C-alpha positions, 0 to 999 in steps of 0.5 A, a space after each residue: 275329823 269333820 263333824 256335822 252341825 247337828 252333831 256339834 250342837 248335840 255335843 255343845 248342849 252337853 257341855 252347857 248342861 254340865 257347866 250349868 250344873 255347877 251354878 249352885 256351888 257355894 264357893 266361887 273359886 270351886 265353881 270357877 275351877 269346875 266349869 273351866 275343867 269341864 270346858 277344857 276336858 270336853 274340848 279335849 274329848 271333842 278334838 281327840 274323839 277317843 273311842 270308848 275302848 280308848 277312854 276305858 284304857 285311860 280310866 284303867 291307867 288312872 286306876 293303876 296309878 291309884 293302886 300303886 300309890 302308897 305312903 312312899 310312892 306317889 304315882 300321881 305326882 310322877 304323872 303331874 311331873 312328867 306332863 310338865 304340870 308340876 313345873 307349870 304350877 311352880 312357874 305360876 306360883 313363883 313369879 320372877 321377882 328381881 334377882 330371887 332364886 328360881 324355884 323348881 319342882 318339889 318331887 315325891 321324895 321329901 320327908 318331914 322331920 329330917 335330922 338336923 345337922 350342924 353347919 359343916 355337918 354331913 347330910 349323907 349319913 352313910 349313903 353311897 356316893 362321892 362327897 360334896 362340899 356345899 356352901 353359900 349364903 341366904 339373903 333377901 333381894 336387897 342383899 341383907 343376910 338372912 340369919 336363922 334361915 332353915 335349909 332342908 336338903 335331900 337327894 338320891 344316892 350314887 345308886 340312884 335311890 332315895 332313902 325312902 325307896 329302900 326297906 326300913 326307916 333309915 334316913 340318909 342323904 337328907 337333913 336340915 340346918 340353919 344359916 349363921 349370923 351372916 346368912 352363911 351355910 355349909 355342909 357335906 352332901 353327895 355329888 349329884 348323879 342322874 337317876 330314873 324316876 320310878 318307872 315300873 308303874 303306869 307312868 313308866 309304861 307311858 314314858 316308854 310308849 311315847 319314846 321318852 326317857 325316865 331319867 332325871 338330870 342330876 340334882 340336889 334338892 333345897 327348901 329354904 324358909 325364913 320369916 317374911 320371905 317366900 319359901 323357896 323349893 328348888 334344885 341345883 344341877 351340875 354343869 355338863 350333866 349328860 341328861 341336862 335339858 332332857 330332864 324327865 320332869 322339865 325341872 332344869 333352869 339355866 340359873 340353877 346349873 352350877 359348877 361342881 368343881 372336882 377335887 382330886 384325891 388328897 386335896 385338902 378339904 375346907 374343914 379339914 375333914 379326911 376324905 378317902 378319894 376324890 370329892 367335889 365342891 359347889 357354891 350356891 348363893 340363895 336369894 329369897 323373895 319377900 312373902 306375898 309377891 
């Protein structure tokens, strides 16, 4: 849309006035953030030139996102995720370093104080799904094994739901464990399956309006921490997943796609556990970058 020079001047004066309003801000970083936000927001408005009704609809969208958010459901994280903002923030704050394992989105379903399981234990805690044996090592970028690294894992069950999406306080398909003296770890979980992000709220309506699927690629969450290392938040994704690169939150990376080997019913398990039916196994060797890089 063509805008007259006079109108351009009116709009630019407002931008300059709002930017100048932050001159007395005592925090240089906050001033930097607010002035950049103002310039980009006004640039968006001047490019798109929304009607007052459209801008009102945008405010109503954010209001609905706030109303549906509670201690379990975080609609603004979903919005950030589906716009790629979460993934971009991860990229910015986890710069590539040698062969360190790549990070990806945190997601809205992490829970503090998960149950500790022993090495070889089962984090499923009765959640429905196909059993999966997960094993690997945690090392630094020089190949040194990291003993005592804390590994948090969590995932959706075979019905596509996390434990916190059910009624009650039962915790399942999540837990934490610590690596052994050789940096090794092993546990039972569930073979990941695709599932939709919560799409009964404003973010789901937005995805539907723009013709996008709410499905997340199948994945298993990891958060790995060790003193002197950069804490890693990541997933692993099964090879051949039908959702794959159409992941609704843009979290998939080539290096995080792993082979989940399917094991027919009756195949002996690594730890002698009796499994009723088929199961899978996957190896994920984790490399942590040093802290401060």
